[in-house]
N, C-alpha and C positions, 0 to 999 in steps of 0.2 A: 581545567573544570573541576571542581569537588563531586565526591562521590553522592552527597546528596543531589547536588544539581544535574549531574547525570541520571540518578534516579527518578526527579521530576520531570526532566525535559525530554527523556529518551524512554526508559524502565515502565514509566506509567503508561504513555501513551500506546506501547508496544503491548503493555499488558490487556489494554483496554480494546485494542486491537484484535488479538487472541482470543479474548471471550467473546468479542462481537462475532469471530468469525465461529467458534463454538456453537453460540447461540443460531448463526445462519445457517449450519449443517444441520442441528437439529429439525428445525423448521422445515429447512429443504427437503430432508431426507422424509419427515412427514409428510410433505404436500406430493412427492413424486411417488411416494406408496400410495398414496391415498388416488392419487390420478390411475396411477397402474391397477389396483382393485376395481375402481371405476370401469375402465376397458375391460377387465376380466368379466365384470358382472353384466355388461351390454352384450359381450360375446357369449356369454355362457346363458342369459336370457332367449338370446336368439336361436340357441341350439335345442334347449328345452321346450320353449314355447312353440317352435313352429314343427313339433316331432317331426325331424329330418328320419328318414329310413337308416341312413348312413350311421357311422359312430359319431356317438355323443361326449367322446373325449375332447381334452382341451389343454393345451400348455399352459402351466401354472409354476410360476417360481414362488413357493414359501416365504413369508419375511424369514432373513437369516439363511437361507439355503444358497448354496453355491452356484447351482444352476437350475433351470427350470422344468420340470416332469410332466408327464403325461399324465391326468387325473380326470375322473367323470366330471362332466358339465354343471351337474347337480351339486356336485361338493365344491367345485371351485365358488358357484354360485353363492352357497353358503357361507364358504368362507371369506369372501368379499365383503357378504351382507356383514357377517360377526365383526368385520376390521372395521368397517364404517359408521357400525352401529357403536361400537367402542369406543373410537373416536371422534364420535360426532362434537361433542362439546369442545375438545382440541381444535377438529375442523374449522368450526364455525370461527375461531380465532386466527386462524393460522394464517392468513392474510394479511390481518394489521401485524402479525408478529412478524411476518417476512420482511413489510416495509421497517418496521422497527428495527431489525437486525441489519436492513439494509443501511438507514440512517446511521446506525450505530458504526458501522463499517466506513460509511463515507465520513464522520463527523472525526472517529476517530485517525482519519489516514489525514484529515486535514490540519487536526490537533498537531500530529506529528510532523505535517510539512509547515506549519507555523512556527512550531520549535526550532527546526532546520534553519527557517530563514532568518528566526531572530538570533541562531548561532552565526549565522553569514552575515548577517548585518552587524555585527560587533566583529567578529574576525574580519573582514573585507575591509570594514571600515577605519579599524585601527591599522591594517596594512596599509591604505591609504594614507592615512595622514603621516606615515613614516616619509613620504615624500617630501612634503612642504608643509608649512603653517597652513596654507592657504587651502590646500587638501585636506588636513585636519580638520578647518573649521567647516569646509564643506560638508565632509562625511559626518560631524557631528551634527550640523544642521540637517543632514538626512535623516539621520538618526532620531533626532529628538523630534523631528516631522512625523514619521512613521511608527515611533516606537510605542506610544500608546493606544494606536489602533491597532496593532499586534496583540499588545498584551491584552487588549479588551477583545481580540479574534482568540486569542489563545484562551482565556478564560470561558469566554462565549463556549466556544468548541469541547472545551474539556467539561463545561457542565451540561451539554446538549448528548455529548456524548456518553456520559455516566447515567445520564435521566433514560436515554433509549435502552440502555443495558437495565435498568430497574423497571423500566415499563415494560418490559418484554417478561421479565421474570414475574411481573404482577399479573399480566393479561394471563399467561400459563397459569398461574395460581388460581384466578378465577374461574378459568375453563373447568378446574377440578372441584368447583365448589359445589357442595348438595345440597344445600339449603339456603334461605334468603338471607340468613345471618353472616354466612361466610361472603356471599356478594357485597352484602353492604359494608363488610370490613374492606374487602379490597376497593370497594368505593371510597372511602375515606382514605386509601393511601393514595389511591389515584390524585385525590383532590390535595393531601399533603405534599404530594409527588409535584403538582401542577401551583401549589404556594410554594415549594422551595425554587422552583424555576423564578418565580417572579422577583422572590426576595435576593438570586443569584443577580439577576437581570437589573435589579436597583443597585446593589455593590456594584456590577460592572459599570453602570452610569457613574456613579461615583468614584470609582477606583480611574475610570477615563478623565474626571474632571480634574482629580488628584495627581492622575501622571502629567497632565499639561503642567501643573503649577510645579512638577520638579524643575521644570525650565523657566520659570520665573525668577529672576534675583531678588533676593529679601533685601531689603534697607539694611544696611550695615550701620548698627550704633556707634556713634563717635562722640566722644566729648568734648567740644572744641567751639571755636568760634569762627564763623564765616565771615572772612576778609573781602570786604569791598574795595573795588581801586580807589575810592577815598580813604578806606582804613588804610590802608597800605600800598600806595602809589609807586614807590620805589620797588617794591617784592613783586607788583605786578610786571613794573617795567622790566624788572632783572628776567622774571621768567617768560615774558614775549620774546626778549633780545635772545635767550638761550633757543628757545622753541624756533625762532627765526632762523639762527646760526644751525641748529641740528636739522630743520626740516621736517618740524613734528608738530603734532596739533598741540594748542596753547589748552591748558587745562579750562574746564568752565568754572570752576570754583576753587579756593584755596582753603584751607580749613587749618588753623593754628591750634595746637594742642599741648597737653602736656604729659599726656600718657602713651604715646606710642611714638615709635619710630618713623622716617619719613616713607611715603609710599604714596603711589597712585592708583587709581581704582576708578572704573569705569560702572560700579554697583551704585545704586540709588544709596546715598548715606543719610542716616537720622541723626541730628544732633540732639544732646540732651535738652536742648531748650526746645524739642517739637519739630522743628523745621528740618524738612526733608528735600536734601539736595540732589539735582538727575544730571546726568553727563558725566562728564571728567571730573575728577576731585582729586587735588593736590594735597595731601596732608604734611603740615610744615610742622616739624615738631621743634619747639621753642627750647627744653632743654637740651636737645642735641645741636643745635644751631648755635646753642651758647658757647659750647664745646668744639665747635670747628670753626677754623680760619674762614676767611671768603673763598679763598681759591677750593678749600674741600666741600664749602656750602655750594659754590658753582659745579664742581664733579659729581655730588649727589642729587643736585635737581637735574643734573644733563643726565645722569644715570635714570632717574624715573622718568624724566620726560621720552628718554630714548625707548622707551616701552609702548611708547605711541608714534613710532617712527617705522615708515617701509612695510614690510611684510608682517612687522609684531604689531601694528595698529590694528588689525582685524581679530588677533590672537586676542590682544588685551580688551579689547572693546567687546567683543562678541563671545568669544570662546571662553577665556578665565572666569568671569564672573558666573555665568552657567554651569561650566563644569564644577566650578565650586559648590554651587547649591547643590546640583547633582549629587555630588558623591556626599553629601552630608545629609541629606533630608530623604532619603529613602525610607528608611524604619519609620520615621515619623510621619511622612506622607500616608504610607499603607497602613500605619494602625494596626499592625500587627498585634493578634490578641494571643500573648506568649503561653498564656496560662491555659488556653484551651486546649483541647487533643487535635493532634496533628489532621484527622479526618475534616475537622470542621475546617481547617483554612488550607485545605490540599490547592484548592484555586489561587489564593494569594501566596501560597509557597512557591508555587509553580511562578508566578508572575514576579515573585522575589528574587527567584532564582535568576530569572532570565535577566532583571537588572543587573545583577551582580555581576554575571557573566559579563553582559555588556562593557559594565563600568572597569571590571578587569584586564577588558582587552584593550581599553582606552588607555589605561592607567599609566602603562608600560611607555606608550606613546607620548603620555603627555609628561613624564619624568626627563624622555628623551630631550624635547623641546624644549623644557623648561631648564635646563642646563646649557643648551646654547642660545636661550635667550638672555641669560643674564651675563654671558660672555658678550654677546651683540649689544645689550644696555651700557655695560662696561666702556666699550670701545667710543659708545657715545658720551658717557660721562667724561672719558678723557677728552675728548672732543670739546668738551662745554669748556673744559678746565686744561689740567694736564694730566697724564700717568700719574705722574708722582702723588699729584694731590687727590686722585680718585684712591691709589692705594693707600696712603696715610690715614685717609680717613674711615678706610676699612679697616684696619686696624687698631684706629681710637676707638670707634665705637665697641669694637670688639673687645679691647682692652676695658673700657669703661662701663661695659654693659652690669656687670656685676655690683659694682659701686653704686651706678645709677639707678638700679632697680632695687637694691636695698633700701637705700634712703625711701622710693616714691612707695616702698613696700611698709618704709614706717609713718610717712603720710598717709596710707590707705588704714593704718591701724590706730590712726590719731594719736599715734606716739609723739609726732611733732606737730603743730598745727602752723606752719609759716603763713604768712602773708603774703611773699612772692616765694614760690616755690622754684622759679629758677636762680633767683640771688641766692635763696638759702642752700641750693644744690651746689652754687658753686662754692660757696662756703664752707661747706660741708666737704668737699672734697678737695679742696686745699689744706684739709688738716689730714688728708690718708695720703699713703705712697702709692704713687701710681704704678700700676703692676706692668711687667715688660710684657710689649705687645707681641714680641716672637713666641711669648707661651699660647698667642690664642691664634696662630696661623693656621690652625686646622678647624676653627669655627666656623660655622654657616651661620649668615645674617637672617634673623626671623622676620617673617613676612605675612600678614592675613592670608596672601592668596595663592602665595608662590613659594618655592624653595629654592635655595640659592646654595652655589657650590661654596668650597673652601677657601677663605681666604688667600691662603697660598696658590692655589690654582687661578684665582683669579688675578691675582698681582703677578705672577709668571706669565698669564696670559697677555699681560698689559706692557711685558718686556721691562718691568722693573725690578731692581732687587729687594727682597725683604729687609735687608737690614738698613739700606737707605730709606727706604719709609717706615720702617720701626723707629730711626732715630727722631724723625720728624712727628710721628705719631705720640712719640713719648714726651713731648712737652708739657712743662708743669699748666696745672690749671691757676686763673689768677683771677681776682676781683672782677677785672674788666673786659674778660674774655668776651662778653657779648654787647661790647660797646658797637660793634657796626651793626648790631641789629635794632638800634635807637635811629638809624638813616633808613632803615626798610620798611620799619612799621610805624604809624603815628602813635604817639604817646605809648612807646613800647612797654613802659614800666607799669602802666594804669592797665594795659591788656593783660599782664602776668598779673596784677592784682586780683581782677576781675574774674580770670579763667579760674585763679588760686582758690578765690573763694565760693565759686562754683562745686570747685573739686571738693572744698570742707564742707559746703553744704549737702552734697551729695553723698560722700564718706559719713556725715554725721547720720543722715537719715537712713542710710544702709545700716549702719553700724547699731542703732537704736531698733531698726526692724529684726535685725541678725540677733540681738539681744534679747529680743521678747521672743523669739524661735528657741533659743537656747533654754531661755527659763520654762517655754512651755514642755520642751521635750524634757527636762531637769525634774519637772512637777509631774509628769507622766510616768515615768521613769521610778519616780522614789516610790510608788505601790508596787506590789507584788500582783504578776499577773499569773496563773496558772491555766495549763491548756491540757483536756482531756483528748484522747483519741477514742472514741466509742465504737469499738468494732462491732460488726453484724457477730451474731451466733456463731460458732464454727459447727457449720451444717455437716461438713464431711465427719468431724469427731462424734456429733449428736447421732449421725447414721450409724455408723461404726459401733458406738455403744449401743442401740438399739438392736440392730440386727445380730448381734453377738450376746447382746443381753437375753434377746428370746430364744436363739440359738441353745444358750447355757439352760435355761429354763426350761425348753422341750427335751433337751436331751437328759434334766433329772427324772423326768417322767416317763423315759423310754423303757420299756420292759424288759431289753438287753440289759439293764444297768441291775445287777444284782448285788449283795450282800449275804455272806462274804463275796468278796469278786472274783469273777474266773477272770482266765486270760482274755476274752472277749469285753469283761467289763472294764480291764486294764486298759485297753486300749481306748474305749470308750470316754474313760475318765481321762483319759492323757489328751484328748480332743475336746474336752468340755473344760478342762483347764487351760487349755489353749484359748479357749473362746472367752472364758472369763478375764483372762490376761487381756485380751484384745479389747473386750468392752470396757476392762478398766483404763486402758490407757484413750480411748476414744471418751470416757468419762474424763478422764484426766485433761486432756486437750480442751474438752468445753468448760471446765472450771478455770483452767488457766487463760482462757481468752476473756473469761468474763472477769477475773481478777484484775487482767490487764487492762479492761475499761475502766476500772475503780480506781486506778493508780495513773497521776496525772502524768502525761507524756513529755512536759515540758515545764518548766518554772523560771519564769522571767523576773529578775530581782536587779536592782541597781548594781552594777558590778560583777555579776555572774549569771549565769544561767545553767537548770539541773536538767539532767535528762535520766527517763526510767531504766533507759538501758547502759547508762553510764554509772564507774563506781563512786565519780566525785564531780562536785561543780566545774563547770568551765568559764574561767575569767575572760569576760568580754572583751578586756583590752587585749587578749592573744589572740581575737579573731580579725581576722580582715575582710571577711566576705561571705557569702551564702548564694546557694544556687538550690532551687527545687527540681524533684525528678519523681513523675508520677509515674506509680509501680501497678501491678493490678491488686494488691492487696492495700494499697493505702499511699502515703507522699512520704517520699526519702528527702531529706536536707542534708545537702554537702555544706560542708563547712570549709572556709580555706583559713589557716592561721599563720601566725608570724613563726620565723627561723628560731628554734632553739626552744618551742613548747613542743611537750609530749602528751596528747591528749588523753583522758584517763583509758581505763581497761572497761570494756562490755562486762556486763553482769547479767545480764538476762540469756547467755548462751554458754554453758560450762564449757563447750569443745571449741567454742569461736569466741576469743577475748580480744583479739585487735579490732580496731576501729579503722583500720587505713581503708582507704578505696585504692591509693595508690601509694607503690613501693618510692616514686620518685617524685611524687608532689605533697606538698601540705595540705594535705586535705583528709578529712574523716567525714563521716555521715551515722545518721540516725534514722530511725525509721518510725515513722507513725502509722497504725494500723488501722482502719475505720475512720470515721467522720470527725473532723475537730469540733470540739465545744468550750467553752471556758465554764468557769465555777459554777455560774447560774444556769447552765445547760445550754445556752444561747450558740447556735453554730457559729463558728469562726472561719472564714472563707480563706481561700489560699492569699488574696490581697490582702485581708486584715491580718493574716500572720505576718505577710511581708511588712508592714506597717508597723508592726508589734517590735519585729526584730531590727527594724531600722533607729526606731525610736531608743530601746535600750542599746543598741551598739554604739549610737551618736551621742548618748547620754555621758560616757567616760570621755568623750572627746569634748562634748561642751562642756563638762564640769573642768576641765583644763582651760576652754578659750573662755570662758565667764570671768576667769579670773583678770583676764586683758582688761575686760571693763569696770576692775575695780579701781 
């Protein structure tokens, strides 16, 4: 658990609880004292009014005294009356304040208990998930059922507990009001508080609905063609035969495509045609199928179908897609306002900390089972074909991944526009020397939802030798390598041409849009943008100047100041000189702040950016990123830069010339004091500044990339 999560989940509720305890102590002490004074008043009145002939003294413990003492009943009656009179207004609202204190105590305890339950939910769920994949799925199901409600309860208890603390103080403040305007102001605060609670409840409902969407899998965009049984009867028969042999689920859909490797998914799939496929989908990669022999294709298909076998079925169909969605969507769903002050998002930051903790607890368990799942799927792939065929397919895919990706990258950049991507790829690979497969034994195969162990570990687990598998994987690529695919898919060549044309069309449309966006960036970056930071007047410097100027002028008219000066006059003159110097320093500060507002804090140009506090412009090509940090006096902007670049020295401070925030990281910062404005005086928000920085930083990249369109 991170320090931030610990602060939100434990320190914050403890702080609220302790403050509620303090509030309870204050009002309970007042009520107890008032009850005691009322009893004293009743007893004293009986003694005084009934004119007892005996002694009229009564035991009375004064406020703050250690023990009671005997005093005259009349005096006790007077003291009690004075106390009740002085605290009349406070006592009139003491009972509501007591109830608010009780509510604050109870809600803060519920908030703390809810946080503890969330911690237990993540920890125990992940611990249970280590027993088996079935237990992992059950634990995650339980988690996804209760987590949204616990998050809602967490935010609700936090909001209400803080509201109780605030209303308690407002009630006490209103009890001290002396005129109608103060009471009216207090009423406004109450209305604002109620409005805030309504706003938080609205956010709560929205967050609750969004929390459920965390566990709804989104359709995965896929470029390909859904093959019906009429389109590829032999391929469907082959897959069904393998599924029957392996006792796995037969996929509901087979999608043939050009851009990805083999995989299976239970997530919904959205094709580039707009069609959405549900159920289990097998992605059949035409480029990779053309590079594998029939035994290797059977092994790869068996491996993928193995994810739908036995205990792995529940994991693949239910858990993996939902977990992938959950782990990638937390930030987007909660819509954190990263630029807002932290106190504005305490409720959501608390919920986010809870989600990240639960996710972190499940992560280690998920990685544990992913490794074991791959070895289990490999056993199924070996059963579908042979262990050697699966081993050689692993190494062949690993060895050819870079050449295949490089060629497809040429296609994506429209440097080549083949009518048939598969045939053109095979022709291209025939001109290249095949890399030694043994150099890729430590590679891990990519997968859209999972991770894989290294090739060496998988091959050794199959009982094969890496040398034997490497020899088979190193066979050359030939022009007829994909001849066997003509038997699997009807009119295979037409399918490849159709998919190639669709891919080319998508690339053309994407590149046209991308080129237009690059031109827009370059046009915007061609203009110089000047940003000013208009700070508020230096209040401290102005007060110092006025105070010590007044002291200096007053001292000049002091009768003790004589000419020629005597010893006393010398002392006074020294003090006046010191006051004049301090007044001058205050005036200097005021003038410095005024001049700073007249100078641009940042000038953005094509290729460089200048800062008021740095001695030279900074090349935009040297910067790799930026981040905003809010400070008490303004906005601090941190920049990361490329290795080897040395930022200019600071010129705004003769004693502090370095710009580095860290001696170990390539990071420097500049500070803008005051509100940001452009050359016309219009305010510039942090979001607008970020957009400007992104535009100018992208311009250097855009200038290079647009040459690719020439």
